[in-house]
C-alpha positions in Angstrom: 7.4 16.3 -22.9 6.8 20.0 -22.9 7.8 21.6 -19.6 8.0 25.1 -18.3 11.3 26.2 -16.7 11.8 25.0 -13.1 12.4 28.5 -11.9 9.2 30.0 -13.4 6.8 31.1 -10.6 3.4 32.7 -10.6 3.0 36.4 -10.7 3.8 38.0 -7.4 5.9 35.1 -6.2 9.0 35.6 -4.1 11.9 33.4 -3.3 12.1 31.8 0.2 15.1 31.0 2.5 16.6 28.2 0.3 19.7 29.2 -1.5 19.3 29.1 -5.3 22.1 26.5 -5.7 20.1 24.0 -3.7 16.6 24.9 -4.9 17.5 24.8 -8.6 18.8 21.2 -8.6 15.1 20.0 -8.5 14.1 19.9 -12.1 11.4 18.2 -14.2 14.0 16.2 -16.1 15.6 15.0 -12.9 12.2 13.8 -11.5 11.2 12.2 -14.8 14.5 10.2 -15.0 13.8 8.6 -11.7 10.1 8.0 -12.3 10.6 6.6 -15.7 13.1 4.0 -14.4 11.2 3.0 -11.3 7.9 2.6 -13.2 9.5 0.7 -16.1 8.6 -2.9 -17.0 12.1 -3.9 -15.7 11.0 -3.0 -12.2 7.8 -5.2 -12.5 5.7 -3.0 -10.3 8.1 -3.0 -7.3 6.3 -5.8 -5.4 7.3 -6.5 -1.8 9.5 -9.6 -1.3 10.0 -10.2 -5.0 13.1 -9.9 -7.2 11.8 -6.4 -8.2 12.2 -5.3 -4.5 16.0 -5.7 -4.9 16.0 -3.7 -8.1 14.1 -0.8 -6.5 16.1 -0.8 -3.3 19.4 -1.0 -5.2 18.3 1.9 -7.4 17.6 4.2 -4.4 20.7 3.2 -2.6 22.9 3.8 -5.7 21.2 7.2 -6.3 22.1 8.2 -2.7 25.7 7.0 -3.1 26.0 9.0 -6.3 24.8 12.2 -4.4 27.3 11.3 -1.6 24.5 11.1 0.9 25.6 8.9 3.7 23.8 5.7 5.0 21.0 6.4 7.4 21.1 3.3 9.5 23.4 3.6 12.5 24.9 0.3 11.5 26.5 2.0 8.5 24.1 0.7 5.9 21.3 2.2 3.9 19.0 -0.7 4.9 16.6 -1.3 7.7 15.4 -4.9 7.6 11.7 -5.2 8.0 10.1 -8.4 9.4 6.5 -9.1 8.2 3.9 -11.8 8.2 2.2 -12.6 5.0 -1.3 -13.9 5.6 -3.3 -15.6 2.8 -7.0 -16.4 3.6 -7.6 -20.2 3.2 -11.3 -20.3 3.9 -13.4 -20.4 7.0 -16.9 -21.3 8.3 -19.4 -19.2 10.2 -22.6 -20.2 11.9 -25.2 -17.6 13.1 -28.0 -18.9 15.3 -31.0 -16.6 15.9 -34.3 -16.6 17.8 -36.1 -17.5 14.5 -35.5 -21.1 13.5 -36.2 -20.2 9.9 -33.1 -18.0 9.8 -30.3 -19.6 7.8 -26.8 -18.6 6.7 -25.2 -19.8 3.5 -21.6 -19.5 2.4 -22.6 -16.8 -0.2 -24.0 -14.6 2.6 -20.6 -13.7 4.2 -16.9 -13.6 4.0 -14.6 -14.2 7.0 -11.0 -13.2 7.6 -8.4 -12.8 10.2 -5.2 -10.7 10.4 -3.9 -13.0 13.2 -0.7 -14.7 12.0 -1.9 -18.2 13.0 -3.2 -21.1 10.9 -6.6 -21.4 12.6 -8.5 -18.7 14.4 -11.6 -19.7 16.3 -14.6 -17.5 16.9 -16.2 -18.8 20.1 -20.0 -18.8 20.5 -20.6 -15.1 20.9 -23.8 -13.0 21.3 -24.2 -10.4 18.6 -24.5 -6.8 19.7 -25.2 -3.9 17.3 -23.0 -0.9 18.3 -24.0 1.6 15.6 -20.9 3.0 14.0 -18.7 1.5 16.8 -17.2 4.9 17.6 -15.9 6.2 20.9 -14.9 9.9 20.4 -14.7 11.8 23.7 -14.0 15.2 22.0 -17.4 14.9 20.2 -19.2 13.5 23.3 -19.8 10.3 21.3 -19.9 6.8 22.7 -21.7 4.1 20.8 -21.0 1.5 23.5 -22.7 3.5 26.3 -20.9 1.4 29.0 -22.2 -1.9 27.7 -19.9 -4.8 28.5 -19.1 -6.5 25.1 -16.4 -8.9 26.5 -16.9 -12.3 24.8 -19.4 -10.8 22.4 -19.3 -10.1 18.6 -20.0 -6.5 17.7 -21.9 -5.6 14.5 -21.1 -2.1 13.2 -21.6 0.3 10.3 -18.8 1.6 8.2 -17.3 5.1 8.2 -18.2 8.0 10.5 -21.7 8.7 11.8 -23.3 11.0 9.2 -24.4 13.9 11.4 -26.4 16.4 9.4 -25.4 20.1 9.4 -28.0 21.9 11.4 -27.8 24.8 8.9 -28.3 22.5 5.8 -29.7 19.0 6.3 -28.4 17.9 2.9 -24.8 18.3 4.1 -22.7 16.9 6.9 -21.8 18.9 9.9 -18.2 20.1 9.5 -17.8 20.4 13.2 -18.3 16.7 13.9 -16.1 14.0 12.5 -14.6 16.4 9.9 -17.8 16.7 7.9 -17.4 14.9 4.5 -13.8 13.9 5.3 -13.1 10.5 6.8 -12.0 11.0 10.4 -9.7 8.9 12.6 -12.9 7.3 14.0 -14.2 6.3 10.6 -11.3 4.0 9.9 -11.9 0.3 10.0 -8.7 -0.3 12.0 -9.8 2.3 14.7 -13.2 0.6 15.1 -11.6 -2.9 15.3 -9.0 -1.7 17.9 -11.8 -0.2 20.0 -13.8 -3.4 19.8 -10.7 -5.5 20.7 -9.8 -3.2 23.7 -13.3 -3.9 25.0 -13.0 -7.7 24.8 -15.0 -8.3 21.6 -14.4 -11.7 19.9 -15.1 -10.5 16.4 -16.3 -7.5 14.3 -19.2 -7.9 11.9 -19.5 -5.4 9.0 -22.0 -5.1 6.2 -21.5 -5.4 2.5 -23.8 -4.5 -0.5 -25.7 -2.0 1.7 -27.8 0.6 -0.1 -26.5 4.0 -0.7 -27.0 6.6 2.0 -28.0 10.2 2.0 -24.4 11.4 2.0 -21.3 10.9 -0.2 -19.4 7.6 0.2 -16.1 6.6 -1.2 -16.4 5.8 -4.9 -15.1 2.4 -6.3 -11.8 3.9 -7.4 -9.1 1.3 -7.4 -11.6 -1.3 -6.2 -13.7 -1.1 -9.4 -13.3 -1.6 -13.1 -11.2 -4.1 -15.1 -7.6 -5.1 -14.2 -8.0 -4.0 -10.7 -5.5 -5.4 -8.2 -6.8 -7.9 -5.7 -4.7 -8.2 -2.5 -4.4 -11.9 -1.9 -1.7 -11.7 0.8 -2.2 -9.0 3.4 0.8 -8.3 5.5 1.4 -7.3 9.1 4.4 -6.3 11.1 6.1 -9.3 12.7 6.8 -8.3 16.3 5.0 -8.2 19.6 2.1 -6.3 18.0 1.3 -9.1 15.6 -1.5 -10.7 17.7 -2.8 -7.6 19.4 -5.7 -7.3 17.0 -9.3 -8.4 16.7 -9.5 -12.1 16.1 -11.8 -12.1 13.1 -13.8 -9.9 10.8 -17.0 -11.1 9.2 -18.5 -9.2 6.3 -22.2 -10.0 6.2 -24.5 -9.4 3.2 -26.9 -6.5 3.9 -30.0 -8.4 3.0 -29.0 -11.2 5.3 -28.4 -8.7 8.1 -31.9 -7.3 7.6 -33.3 -10.8 8.1 -31.0 -11.3 11.2 -32.3 -8.1 12.9 -35.9 -9.0 11.9 -35.4 -12.4 13.6 -34.8 -10.5 16.8 -37.8 -8.2 16.2 -35.7 -5.2 15.2 -35.7 -3.0 12.1 -32.1 -2.7 10.9 -32.8 0.4 8.8 -34.5 2.2 11.6 -31.6 1.4 13.9 -29.3 2.5 11.2 -30.9 6.0 11.1 -30.8 6.2 14.8 -27.1 5.4 14.9 -26.3 8.9 13.5 -27.2 10.4 16.9 -25.2 10.8 20.2 -28.3 9.3 21.9 -27.9 5.9 20.2 -27.7 3.0 22.5 -26.3 -0.5 21.6 -28.8 -3.2 20.9 -28.3 -6.8 21.9 -29.7 -9.3 19.4 -31.2 -12.6 20.2 -28.5 -14.2 18.0 -25.0 -15.6 18.4 -22.1 -16.3 16.0 -19.4 -18.9 16.0 -16.9 -20.3 13.5 -13.3 -20.5 12.4 -10.9 -18.8 10.0 -8.1 -20.6 8.2 -4.9 -18.8 7.1 -1.7 -19.7 5.3 1.0 -17.8 7.1 4.6 -17.1 6.0 7.5 -15.0 7.3 8.4 -12.2 4.9 11.6 -10.2 4.9 11.6 -6.8 3.3 13.6 -3.6 3.4 13.2 0.1 4.3 15.8 2.4 2.7 17.2 5.2 4.8 19.9 7.9 4.1 20.8 11.0 6.1 22.5 14.4 6.1 23.9 14.9 9.6 23.0 18.3 11.1 25.6 21.0 11.7 24.5 22.2 15.1 26.2 20.5 18.0 22.9 20.1 19.9 20.2 20.1 17.2 22.0 17.5 15.1 20.5 14.9 17.5 17.0 15.8 16.4 15.6 14.6 13.1 13.3 15.7 10.3 12.1 12.7 8.2 11.1 12.9 4.5 9.4 9.7 3.5 8.0 8.1 0.3 7.2 4.4 0.0 9.1 2.7 -2.8 6.8 -0.3 -3.2 3.8 -0.7 -5.4 1.6 -3.7 -6.3 3.9 -5.8 -8.4 2.5 -8.2 -10.9 -0.8 -10.1 -11.1 -1.0 -12.5 -13.9 0.1 -10.8 -17.1 -0.4 -7.3 -15.6 2.4 -5.1 -14.3 1.1 -2.5 -11.9 3.8 0.2 -12.7 2.9 2.7 -10.1 4.3 5.8 -11.9 2.3 8.3 -9.9 1.8 6.0 -6.9 4.5 6.1 -5.8 7.5 6.3 -8.2 6.7 10.0 -8.2 7.0 10.3 -4.4 10.1 8.1 -4.4 11.7 10.4 -7.0 10.5 13.5 -5.1 12.4 12.4 -2.0 15.5 11.6 -4.1 15.3 15.1 -5.6 14.8 16.7 -2.1 17.9 14.8 -0.9 19.8 16.1 -3.8 18.7 19.7 -2.9 19.7 19.3 0.7 23.1 17.9 -0.4 23.7 21.1 -2.3 23.2 23.5 0.5 26.3 25.7 1.2 26.0 24.7 4.9 24.3 21.7 6.3 21.0 22.3 8.1 21.1 22.4 11.9 19.0 19.3 12.5 19.7 16.0 10.9 17.6 15.2 7.8 16.6 11.5 7.3 15.4 10.3 3.9 13.2 7.2 4.3 11.8 5.0 1.7 9.5 2.5 3.5 8.4 -0.8 2.2 4.9 -2.4 2.1 2.8 0.8 2.2 0.4 -0.9 -0.3 0.0 -3.8 2.2 -1.2 -1.5 5.0 1.6 1.1 5.8 3.7 -1.8 7.2 7.2 -0.4 6.5 6.4 2.9 8.2 4.7 1.1 11.1 7.8 -1.1 11.5 10.0 2.0 11.6 8.0 3.7 14.4 7.9 0.4 16.3 11.6 -0.2 15.7 13.0 3.3 15.2 16.6 3.8 14.1 16.6 7.2 16.0 14.6 8.2 19.1 11.0 9.1 18.3 11.2 11.7 21.1 13.9 13.4 19.0 12.1 13.1 15.7 10.5 16.5 15.2 8.5 16.1 11.9 7.6 13.8 9.1 7.0 15.1 5.6 5.5 12.3 3.5 5.2 12.1 -0.3 2.6 9.8 -1.7 0.6 10.6 -4.8 -2.8 9.1 -5.5 -3.3 11.8 -8.2 -1.1 12.7 -11.1 1.8 15.1 -10.8 2.1 15.4 -14.6 -0.7 17.7 -15.6 1.1 21.0 -15.1 1.2 23.9 -12.7 -1.6 24.7 -10.3 -2.8 27.8 -8.4 -3.5 25.7 -5.3 -1.7 23.3 -3.0 -3.6 20.8 -0.9 -2.9 19.7 2.7 -4.5 16.5 3.8 -5.6 16.5 7.4 -5.3 20.3 7.5 -5.4 21.8 11.0 -3.7 19.1 12.9 -0.3 20.7 13.5 1.8 23.7 13.1 3.5 22.5 9.9 0.4 23.9 8.1 1.5 27.4 8.8 4.9 26.9 7.2 3.3 25.4 4.1 1.0 28.4 3.8 3.9 30.8 4.0 5.9 28.8 1.3 2.9 28.5 -0.9 2.1 32.2 -0.6 5.6 33.0 -1.7 4.8 31.3 -5.0 1.6 33.3 -5.4 -0.6 30.3 -4.7 -3.2 29.3 -2.1 -3.5 26.4 0.3 -6.6 24.2 0.3 -7.7 21.3 2.5 -8.5 17.8 1.1 -10.1 18.4 -2.2 -11.5 14.9 -2.4 -12.6 14.2 1.2 -14.8 11.2 0.6 -11.8 9.1 -0.5 -10.2 9.4 3.0 -6.7 9.7 1.6 -5.2 11.2 4.7 -5.6 7.8 6.5 -4.1 5.8 3.6 -0.4 6.6 3.6 2.7 6.4 5.8 2.5 9.7 7.5 -0.3 8.3 9.6 2.1 5.9 11.3 4.3 8.8 12.3 1.3 10.8 13.5 0.2 7.8 15.5 3.6 7.8 17.1 3.2 11.4 18.2 5.3 13.0 15.5 3.7 16.1 13.7 3.4 15.0 10.1 2.6 16.6 6.8 0.7 15.0 3.9 0.0 16.9 0.8 -1.6 16.4 -2.6 -1.3 18.1 -6.1 -3.7 21.0 -6.5 -6.7 20.9 -8.8 -6.9 24.5 -10.0 -4.6 24.3 -13.1 -3.0 27.3 -14.6 -4.5 28.0 -18.0 -7.2 25.4 -17.7 -11.0 25.5 -17.2 -12.3 25.7 -13.7 -13.4 22.0 -13.5 -10.4 20.6 -15.4 -8.5 19.4 -12.3 -11.5 17.6 -10.8 -12.4 15.9 -14.0 -8.8 14.7 -14.6 -8.4 13.4 -11.1 -11.8 11.6 -11.1 -10.8 10.0 -14.4 -7.4 9.0 -13.0 -8.8 7.4 -9.8 -11.4 5.4 -11.7 -9.2 4.3 -14.7 -5.5 4.5 -13.6 -5.0 4.5 -9.8 -3.8 1.1 -8.7 -4.1 -0.2 -12.2 -1.6 -1.3 -14.8 -2.2 2.0 -16.7 -0.4 4.1 -14.0 2.5 4.7 -16.3 4.5 7.7 -17.5 2.6 9.5 -20.2 4.3 11.3 -23.1 2.5 14.6 -22.4 3.6 14.8 -18.7 4.5 18.3 -17.6 6.3 18.2 -14.2 6.7 22.0 -13.7 4.0 21.9 -11.1 5.7 19.0 -9.4 8.8 21.1 -9.0 6.9 23.9 -7.5 5.3 21.5 -5.0 8.8 20.1 -4.1 10.0 23.7 -3.6 7.3 24.1 -0.9 8.3 20.8 0.8 12.0 21.7 0.6 11.3 25.0 2.3 9.1 23.5 5.0 11.7 20.8 6.0 14.5 23.3 5.9 12.8 25.8 8.1 11.9 23.0 10.6 15.5 21.9 10.6 16.7 25.5 11.2 14.2 26.6 13.8 15.1 26.6 17.6 11.6 25.3 18.4 9.8 22.2 17.2 6.5 21.8 15.3 3.5 21.2 17.7 0.2 19.5 17.5 -2.8 21.9 17.3 -5.5 19.2 17.1 -4.9 15.5 17.6 -7.6 12.9 18.4 -7.2 11.6 21.9 -7.0 8.0 20.9 -4.7 8.6 18.0 -1.6 6.7 19.2 0.4 3.5 18.8 1.0 1.6 22.0 4.0 -0.1 20.4 5.7 3.0 19.0 9.4 3.1 20.0 9.1 -0.3 21.7 
């Protein structure tokens, strides 16, 4: 591997507040050592609740011990035990009755699932109501339910955010509503299901194989191509929140949905177009759904890893800055090992290197620094959710989360830019911009917004718990490369490598850019730990919260 020196910065760069002794311990070789081991065949893809979990957890714990970083759990260990349910779909049956006797539903027309940790989930006879995009967003003056009582009914909804056209350019999305091309909080399937559940709906019906719309949609990515990983056992947190979720989700084939609407004398495509407006009103179909879902359920025990450096200030040491990176990946499937070198051996290694840097500070930071490696991120952010619902330290005293999770590749060299996912949500952005400017680089927002990556990693759980959180991504404007080099490499990576067995360490990796990115995150966390005040929210969706956080 050919690497530039760790200390080499872009022209015009200046050093920040981190003493050189601490900053200089983060090196390409140090990162690569950890990544190469964690992504090796020996670790078998770091699957949750497999023998490989013990190997990954032991590796992280032993690395912390070698750096003399103390256990993070108040019980004196490096482990937080995480209780999960593993839920494997075991079939189900759905019946839809409509006003047209000729309407029929075959098993090939739908799939049905439930995240309830019970063996049989029943869908009672429920009238079907079309609720557009199923969005309730008061800050945008948007309510797809319009006061309609859906208790005891099944809601049929479209995926994603309402595609509101930009009044200045009808070929683009309005950046002032639902974040434009980015996926907003309201476009998440979980958000929509939670809203439906809170209103008493019995089931959510979504559409599959629908035609392409006018605006960008998430490309196949990990879901397409050969050797893709198929999640056969989703997991949920095993606690009081386990059953507080929609009973069932039915994915209905688009062509069958068209026929269902026609049976009630409605045109689905016309209603679809109308759903992209605030004036949309829900439509009650002359149709009802019923059925059941069967699950195989098992209790799963897993582990978060946590270490800490106790703060030096008598008062502020009781406040916490959390660096996080999930240690798990997808494990094995058949003969394939899903190595997860970029996702997320890189992030795991990054937090180890940050811990090393903090351990080399001449004086400990004022606030306590927690280094957290959650489990089961690939099964739905479950380790992070478990932590915020069973925190080891008070959430009210946790001032920030800085999360490392890499869907792209850190090994392509240095960049002129640094990307913040979910930019504009809290004051951590300002610290990032200052640190990046010191390197002679610039900050950008999400450079691949249709993927919705902000909502797909552990920082979301901390944000839902009210903790200002930072999620970043490698830049795409590479030093010494053509203008479109970064976009092409990332697009190729997501389609051919992301969540596939080919996510492995490559012989040409250059981690000099990764070191620069870690320098930014080191400075941001250090400044948060030293400052008398705390980071604050600047824009947070009103419904973005977890009722079970801290409980």
